[in-house]
C-alpha positions in Angstrom: 106.0 90.7 94.3 102.9 91.1 96.5 103.4 92.2 100.1 101.1 89.3 102.0 101.2 91.2 104.9 99.7 94.2 103.5 97.6 91.6 101.8 96.3 90.0 105.7 95.9 93.5 107.0 93.5 94.1 103.7 91.8 90.9 104.2 91.2 91.9 107.7 90.4 95.1 107.1 87.1 94.3 104.1 86.3 91.2 106.6 85.8 94.2 109.5 84.1 96.7 107.0 81.6 93.5 105.9 80.4 93.2 109.8 80.5 96.3 110.6 77.4 99.5 111.0 77.1 102.2 108.7 79.2 104.7 111.2 82.1 101.8 111.6 82.2 101.3 108.3 83.0 105.3 107.5 84.9 105.9 110.3 87.7 102.4 108.8 87.5 104.2 105.3 88.4 107.5 106.3 90.7 106.9 108.2 92.1 104.7 104.6 91.5 107.8 103.0 94.2 109.7 105.2 97.0 107.4 104.8 96.3 107.4 101.5 96.7 111.0 101.2 99.6 111.2 103.5 101.5 108.9 101.4 100.6 110.4 98.9 101.8 113.6 99.7 105.1 112.9 100.5 105.8 109.7 97.8 105.0 113.3 95.2 107.5 115.5 97.7 110.0 113.3 97.1 109.9 112.4 93.6 109.5 116.4 93.0 106.3 115.6 90.3 102.8 114.7 90.5 99.1 115.7 90.4 98.6 117.0 93.8 95.7 118.0 93.4 93.6 115.2 91.3 95.8 112.1 93.5 94.0 114.1 96.0 90.5 114.7 95.2 90.5 111.1 93.5 91.4 109.4 97.3 87.9 108.9 98.2 87.1 107.6 95.2 89.8 104.6 94.9 89.3 104.2 99.1 86.0 103.0 98.8 86.4 100.7 95.6 89.2 98.8 96.9 88.0 99.2 100.4 84.5 98.1 100.4 83.5 96.7 96.5 85.8 95.5 94.0 86.4 91.6 94.0 89.8 91.7 93.2 92.9 89.3 95.4 96.1 91.3 95.3 97.9 88.4 95.8 96.4 87.1 92.4 96.2 90.2 90.1 95.5 87.7 87.3 92.6 86.4 89.0 90.6 85.3 85.8 87.1 86.7 88.1 88.3 89.5 89.7 86.4 93.1 88.8 88.5 95.7 87.2 89.1 99.2 87.8 90.3 101.7 84.9 91.7 104.8 86.1 91.2 107.2 83.2 92.5 110.3 84.5 95.7 108.3 84.4 98.2 110.8 85.4 97.1 110.3 89.4 98.8 107.6 89.4 100.0 108.3 92.4 96.6 107.8 94.5 96.3 104.9 92.8 100.0 103.5 93.6 99.8 104.2 97.1 95.6 102.7 97.2 97.4 99.2 95.6 100.4 99.4 98.2 97.3 99.5 100.7 95.6 95.7 98.9 99.5 94.3 98.7 99.8 94.0 95.6 103.4 95.3 95.3 105.7 96.2 98.6 105.3 100.1 100.2 108.6 101.4 99.8 108.4 100.8 96.2 107.0 104.5 96.4 110.4 105.4 97.3 111.4 104.5 93.3 108.0 106.3 91.6 108.9 108.2 88.6 112.6 107.7 89.0 114.7 106.3 85.7 113.4 102.6 84.7 111.1 102.6 87.6 108.1 100.9 86.7 105.8 103.3 88.5 105.7 105.9 86.0 103.6 109.3 85.9 101.4 107.6 84.4 100.5 104.0 85.5 101.4 100.8 82.5 99.5 97.5 83.3 102.9 95.8 82.2 105.3 97.1 84.9 102.7 97.8 87.7 101.0 95.0 89.4 96.7 95.5 89.7 96.8 98.0 87.4 94.6 97.0 84.4 94.9 99.3 81.6 98.2 101.5 80.7 96.2 105.1 80.4 97.5 108.8 80.2 95.8 110.3 76.6 92.5 111.4 78.1 89.8 109.8 77.0 90.6 106.2 76.5 89.7 105.3 79.5 86.1 104.3 79.5 86.1 102.9 75.4 88.5 100.7 77.0 86.2 99.8 80.0 83.4 99.2 77.5 85.7 96.9 75.8 86.3 94.8 78.5 82.8 95.3 79.9 81.7 93.4 76.3 84.4 90.7 76.5 83.2 89.6 79.9 79.7 89.6 78.7 81.0 87.0 75.8 82.7 84.7 78.6 80.1 84.5 80.9 82.6 86.2 83.9 79.9 88.1 86.8 82.9 90.4 86.8 82.1 94.2 86.8 84.3 96.7 85.4 84.4 100.7 86.4 86.1 102.7 85.0 87.4 106.4 86.9 87.2 109.4 85.0 88.3 112.8 85.9 85.5 115.3 84.8 87.9 117.5 82.6 88.2 114.6 80.2 85.3 114.3 79.3 85.5 117.1 77.0 87.3 114.7 74.8 84.8 113.2 72.2 85.9 109.7 72.2 84.2 109.2 76.1 80.7 109.6 74.6 81.3 107.5 72.2 81.8 104.9 73.8 78.9 106.0 76.5 76.5 105.3 73.6 77.8 102.7 72.9 77.6 100.4 76.5 73.9 102.2 76.6 73.7 99.9 73.0 74.2 96.9 74.3 72.9 97.1 77.8 76.5 96.9 79.7 74.7 96.7 84.0 78.0 95.4 84.4 80.0 98.8 83.7 80.4 101.9 85.7 81.8 105.1 84.9 82.8 106.8 88.4 84.0 110.4 87.5 85.9 112.5 90.1 83.9 116.1 89.4 86.7 118.4 91.6 85.3 121.4 88.3 88.7 122.1 88.0 91.8 120.6 85.2 94.9 122.0 83.8 94.5 125.8 84.6 91.4 126.6 84.5 87.9 125.0 85.7 86.6 122.6 83.3 83.2 125.9 83.0 85.6 128.4 81.9 87.1 126.0 79.2 84.4 124.1 77.8 81.3 123.5 80.2 80.2 120.2 81.2 76.5 121.2 82.4 73.6 119.9 82.8 76.4 116.4 83.4 73.6 114.0 84.7 71.1 115.4 82.2 73.5 114.1 79.6 74.0 110.9 80.8 71.0 110.0 80.5 70.2 111.1 77.1 72.5 108.9 76.6 70.9 106.1 77.7 72.5 105.2 81.5 71.1 105.0 85.3 73.0 107.9 87.1 73.7 109.3 90.3 74.5 112.0 92.2 76.4 112.2 95.0 78.8 113.6 97.7 82.1 112.5 96.5 83.9 112.7 99.8 81.1 110.8 102.0 82.0 107.0 102.2 78.9 105.6 102.3 77.0 107.6 100.1 79.7 106.3 97.1 79.0 102.9 98.5 75.6 103.1 98.2 75.6 104.6 94.1 78.2 102.2 93.0 76.7 98.7 95.3 72.7 99.7 94.2 71.3 97.0 92.9 70.9 98.2 88.8 67.1 99.1 87.7 67.0 97.3 84.1 70.0 96.7 81.8 71.1 100.3 81.7 74.9 101.3 82.8 75.9 103.2 85.3 77.5 106.6 86.1 77.7 108.0 89.3 78.9 111.8 89.5 80.9 112.1 92.6 81.3 116.2 93.8 84.4 116.6 94.9 86.8 119.4 95.9 90.6 119.5 94.3 93.1 118.9 96.7 90.7 117.7 99.3 92.2 117.2 102.9 94.8 120.3 102.2 93.2 123.8 103.4 95.9 126.0 100.3 95.6 123.4 98.0 91.8 123.3 98.2 89.6 124.3 95.1 93.2 125.9 94.0 94.1 125.3 90.2 97.4 125.6 90.7 97.8 122.4 92.4 97.0 120.3 89.0 99.6 119.7 89.0 101.6 121.5 91.5 104.4 120.2 93.8 104.5 121.2 97.7 108.0 122.2 98.7 109.1 120.5 102.5 107.5 123.5 104.0 104.1 122.4 102.7 104.8 119.5 102.6 104.9 119.8 105.8 101.9 121.8 106.6 100.3 119.3 104.4 100.6 116.2 106.5 100.1 117.7 110.0 96.5 118.5 109.0 96.0 114.9 107.4 95.4 113.8 111.1 
């Protein structure tokens, strides 16, 4: 069931952000992101599993999209004209779940069941179990192909809704993404935006050591996409990149340069925090830093 109190608070925040100057908008989104990071850390610690570093790196992206961009209605998750957000890096589900509770899709107390037996809040999100989740994800490299199909379907219906796919950088080593990128450009899917959480780390190593992705922006441009490169922790830069008018019919790729473990000094840019879980003392220290 939706959390109507949280929905009301989220709607008031959206209205306030729509009428705020840039400084006030940045401050409100930053405060929202801190709260999401704190809840994510606590949730992962309580469950004893999660992908802490990636949850923290993607938080500012999700905060900006849900806080100031997406046309959605948490009281009506199936609204036909809603924008669709697909989290391709589904292992960072805690950041998504926490953001969804902030919007009111479901009550925040459900986060205590994350990864528990029979809980709908699995380690990877399920669209059949969790309101606000647009596609089940887990196997990397599937989110963008699904997003292309969604964007094509919305166009066939004549819908103005946008499709946003949030990807990890490590999963760009999967060839399925580049097939989807080629198809999106061929079909002129200007309603499709890919946002890449470019934190430079994947399980066990740096992306550059595993299979170097650079020059990443040039590759997307070569596939026919419009490309913007931004600081992925700068909410206003993200907002500008995602909402800028399209130049023609090309899909858009936003490469968001982020830091894995953002906001917690002993987690930042540390490969072991890809799926390391903080113990009680580390959780206390992290929450002390996230203020």
